[in-house]
C-alpha positions in Angstrom: -62.2 29.1 -4.1 -65.9 28.3 -3.7 -67.7 28.6 -6.7 -71.0 29.5 -4.4 -69.7 32.8 -3.6 -71.0 35.1 -6.3 -69.1 38.0 -5.3 -66.0 36.3 -6.7 -67.6 34.8 -9.9 -65.9 34.9 -13.0 -67.6 38.0 -15.3 -68.6 37.2 -18.7 -66.0 37.3 -21.2 -67.5 40.0 -22.9 -67.8 42.1 -19.9 -65.0 44.4 -20.4 -65.6 47.7 -18.3 -67.5 47.9 -14.9 -71.0 49.7 -15.2 -70.1 52.8 -13.2 -67.3 55.0 -13.9 -63.3 53.1 -13.0 -59.6 53.3 -13.3 -58.2 50.5 -14.8 -54.7 49.6 -14.3 -53.4 47.8 -17.2 -50.0 46.1 -17.4 -48.3 46.3 -20.6 -45.4 44.3 -22.3 -42.1 44.7 -21.2 -40.6 44.1 -24.8 -42.6 41.2 -26.3 -45.3 42.9 -27.6 -47.1 39.3 -27.9 -47.3 39.2 -23.9 -50.1 41.6 -24.0 -53.4 40.0 -22.3 -56.5 39.8 -24.6 -58.2 41.6 -21.7 -55.8 44.5 -21.5 -56.8 44.8 -25.2 -60.0 44.8 -24.9 -59.8 47.3 -21.9 -57.7 49.8 -23.8 -60.0 50.0 -26.7 -63.3 50.4 -24.5 -62.1 52.9 -22.0 -62.7 56.7 -22.8 -58.9 57.9 -22.5 -55.6 56.3 -21.4 -53.2 57.9 -18.9 -49.8 56.9 -20.1 -46.7 57.6 -18.7 -44.9 58.5 -22.4 -47.8 59.1 -25.0 -45.5 58.4 -27.9 -44.5 55.3 -26.5 -47.9 53.6 -25.3 -49.3 55.1 -28.8 -46.8 52.8 -30.9 -48.3 50.3 -29.1 -51.8 50.8 -29.6 -51.1 51.6 -33.0 -49.7 48.1 -33.7 -53.3 46.8 -32.6 -55.5 49.1 -34.0 -56.3 50.9 -31.2 -57.4 54.6 -31.4 -58.3 55.5 -27.7 -56.7 59.1 -26.6 -53.8 59.4 -25.0 -53.5 61.7 -21.7 -49.9 62.4 -20.4 -49.3 61.4 -16.8 -45.7 61.3 -15.7 -43.4 61.5 -12.4 -43.4 65.5 -13.2 -46.9 66.1 -13.4 -48.6 62.8 -11.7 -50.4 65.2 -8.5 -51.8 67.8 -10.8 -52.9 64.7 -13.6 -54.7 62.8 -10.5 -57.0 65.5 -9.9 -57.8 65.8 -14.0 -58.7 62.0 -14.0 -60.9 62.0 -10.9 -62.6 64.9 -12.8 -63.0 62.7 -15.8 -64.3 60.0 -13.9 -66.7 62.2 -12.2 -67.7 63.1 -15.7 -69.0 59.5 -16.2 -65.6 58.1 -18.1 -63.5 55.4 -17.8 -59.9 55.5 -17.8 -56.9 53.4 -18.2 -53.2 53.6 -16.5 -50.3 52.4 -18.2 -46.6 52.7 -17.9 -44.1 52.4 -20.5 -43.6 48.7 -19.6 -44.8 46.1 -17.0 -47.4 47.0 -14.1 -47.7 50.8 -13.3 -47.4 52.1 -9.9 -44.5 49.6 -9.4 -41.6 51.8 -9.3 -43.2 53.3 -12.1 -45.8 56.5 -11.9 -49.1 55.7 -10.6 -49.8 55.2 -7.2 -50.4 58.4 -6.3 -53.3 58.3 -9.3 -54.6 55.2 -7.8 -54.8 56.6 -4.1 -56.4 60.2 -5.6 -59.0 57.8 -7.2 -59.6 55.8 -4.4 -60.0 59.0 -2.1 -62.2 60.2 -4.4 -64.6 57.1 -4.2 -64.2 55.3 -7.7 -63.3 51.8 -8.3 -59.6 50.9 -8.8 -59.8 47.7 -11.3 -56.1 45.7 -11.8 -55.8 44.2 -15.5 -52.8 41.8 -14.5 -50.0 40.9 -17.2 -46.4 41.5 -17.5 -44.0 42.6 -14.3 -40.0 43.2 -14.4 -40.0 41.8 -10.7 -42.0 38.1 -11.3 -40.1 37.7 -14.8 -37.0 37.8 -13.6 -38.0 35.8 -10.1 -39.3 32.9 -12.4 -35.9 32.5 -14.1 -33.4 33.1 -11.4 -33.6 29.9 -9.7 -32.9 31.6 -6.4 -36.2 32.0 -4.8 -37.6 28.9 -3.1 -39.6 31.2 -0.2 -39.2 34.8 0.4 -38.5 37.4 -1.6 -38.3 41.3 -0.8 -38.5 44.0 -3.9 -36.5 47.1 -3.2 -36.9 48.5 -6.5 -34.5 51.4 -7.7 -31.6 52.2 -4.7 -30.5 55.6 -4.1 -28.1 56.9 -7.1 -25.7 58.5 -4.7 -23.1 55.9 -3.2 -23.2 57.0 0.3 -26.9 56.5 0.6 -26.7 53.4 -1.7 -24.3 51.9 0.8 -26.4 52.6 3.7 -29.7 51.4 2.4 -27.4 47.8 1.3 -26.1 47.9 4.7 -29.6 47.9 6.3 -30.9 45.2 3.8 -27.7 43.1 4.2 -29.0 40.8 6.7 -32.4 40.0 5.6 -33.5 36.8 5.6 -34.7 36.6 1.7 -33.9 37.3 -1.9 -33.6 40.8 -2.6 -35.1 42.1 -5.8 -33.6 45.5 -7.3 -34.1 47.8 -10.4 -31.3 49.4 -12.4 -30.6 51.8 -15.1 -27.6 51.0 -17.3 -25.3 54.0 -16.6 -25.5 52.8 -12.5 -25.5 49.0 -13.1 -21.5 48.2 -12.8 -21.2 50.7 -9.8 -24.4 49.2 -8.4 -23.0 45.5 -8.3 -19.8 46.5 -7.1 -21.5 47.8 -3.8 -23.7 45.0 -3.7 -20.4 42.9 -3.6 -19.0 45.2 -1.1 -21.9 45.2 1.7 -23.1 41.5 1.2 -19.7 39.7 0.6 -18.8 38.1 -2.8 -20.2 34.6 -1.6 -24.0 35.6 -2.2 -25.4 34.6 -5.6 -26.2 37.5 -7.8 -28.7 37.0 -11.2 -28.5 39.6 -13.5 -31.6 39.9 -16.0 -31.3 42.5 -18.5 -33.6 43.2 -21.7 -36.4 41.2 -20.5 -38.6 39.8 -23.6 -36.2 42.0 -26.0 -34.0 41.1 -28.8 -31.0 41.3 -26.7 -32.4 39.6 -23.6 -29.8 37.8 -21.3 -30.0 36.2 -18.0 -26.9 35.0 -16.1 -26.1 34.1 -12.5 -23.0 34.1 -10.9 -21.1 34.7 -6.9 -21.3 38.3 -6.5 -17.4 38.3 -6.5 -17.3 37.5 -10.2 -19.7 40.3 -11.0 -17.3 43.0 -11.9 -15.4 40.7 -14.7 -18.6 39.8 -16.0 -19.8 42.9 -16.5 -16.0 44.0 -17.7 -15.9 40.9 -20.2 -18.3 42.7 -22.7 -19.5 46.0 -22.8 -22.8 45.5 -24.0 -23.8 43.5 -20.8 -24.3 46.9 -19.5 -27.1 47.8 -21.7 -30.7 47.9 -21.5 -33.0 47.6 -18.4 -31.9 45.4 -15.2 -33.5 43.7 -12.5 -31.2 42.4 -10.4 -31.7 39.3 -7.8 -29.7 38.7 -4.9 -29.4 35.4 -3.1 -30.6 35.4 0.9 -27.6 35.7 3.3 -25.5 32.5 3.6 -25.8 31.9 7.2 -23.6 29.4 9.6 -26.0 26.5 11.3 -26.5 28.2 14.7 -26.3 31.8 14.0 -28.9 34.4 13.2 -28.7 36.8 10.0 -28.5 39.8 12.4 -25.7 37.6 14.1 -24.4 37.1 11.0 -24.0 40.3 9.8 -22.5 42.0 13.0 -19.8 39.6 12.8 -19.3 40.4 9.0 -18.9 44.4 10.5 -17.0 43.8 12.6 -14.4 41.4 10.8 -13.8 44.6 8.4 -12.4 46.8 10.8 -10.8 44.4 13.4 -8.5 41.3 13.9 -10.5 37.5 13.2 -10.0 36.8 17.3 -11.2 40.4 18.4 -14.3 40.6 15.8 -15.4 37.1 17.1 -14.9 37.5 20.8 -16.9 41.6 20.3 -19.6 39.9 18.4 -20.2 37.3 21.1 -20.5 39.9 23.4 -22.8 42.0 21.7 -24.7 38.9 19.9 -24.9 36.3 23.0 -23.9 33.7 20.5 -21.5 31.3 21.1 -18.1 32.6 20.8 -16.7 29.1 19.1 -19.1 28.8 16.3 -18.4 32.8 15.7 -14.6 32.2 15.4 -14.8 29.3 13.1 -17.6 31.6 11.0 -15.0 34.1 11.1 -12.3 31.5 9.9 -14.8 30.5 7.2 -15.2 34.3 6.2 -11.8 35.0 5.9 -10.9 31.7 3.8 -13.6 32.7 1.2 -12.4 36.4 0.6 
C-alpha cells in the first residue's frame, strides 16, 4: 500500500464511527467470545441500534461485554421490511450495526438484502471484519493451496442436492459447504456418491466451541466415521471437499464425463464414448477408467 495515498490511510483508533450515518456490518464470534475484535466492541457500543438475527442470542453477547445498545430484529422472515425501517433510521441521522448469530453477516445468513437496500439509499456500508466459519475451517483443513469455491448450504431435498453436486463435480477447486446436523450424514453420502470415494473430505464442526472437531478423511470413509460416534453428527458443520483428482493430460470436464459414463456402461464402452465426446486420447481414458474401477 502506498502510504502517500490518504484515501487508504488508517483512521485514528478513537474514530469508531463515520461522521455521516452508516450501516456497520459487524462480525461476531462463532463460539469463543474472545474472538470478538476491539473494533467490533467499540462499534457495537457506539451505534444507535443493532439489527440482529436473533435478539436474545445477541443480547447475551452484549451483556457479557457490558454493552446496552438497543436491539432490532432482522431475520430471514422480515428482512425486506426491516431493511426499509433501517433506512428510515439512517435518514434520521442514526448509526446502525448489523450482526448475525455467529460469524460475518450476509454470508449464508440474513443481511444481503439490508446491505443492498442501504446502498441503494445512498448510505455508506462499513465492514467490520472478524470471525468467519469459512476461513476458520479452510485455515485448518490443509486442503487449499490455490482456489476454493464457497457453496454454502446445499438444497435440503436429495434430488436437488445431487443435481447441484453434479454441476460442481468437475470444478477445479476445493468446495466449501455449510450443513445442519440433521442433514449432514445424508449430505456426506451424496458427496461420496457424486464425487467418488477418493476425494478428501474435511469435517469441521462446532468451530471455536467446547466440542470443536476437525477431521480429514477420504469421502469413502466418511459414512463409517459418522456412524462410529453419534456425537459426530451434532453441532454446526463446515464441509470441505478437495479438488477433483484428475489424471495427467485429462481435463476436469473429461474426467467428469468419464466418471458419469462408468456409472452406466461397461469400462471399454465408457472409455470409447468418452473419447468420442471429449476428443481426449482413448488409451489414456481407458487407463484412467481402470484406475477408477480399481479404486471402487
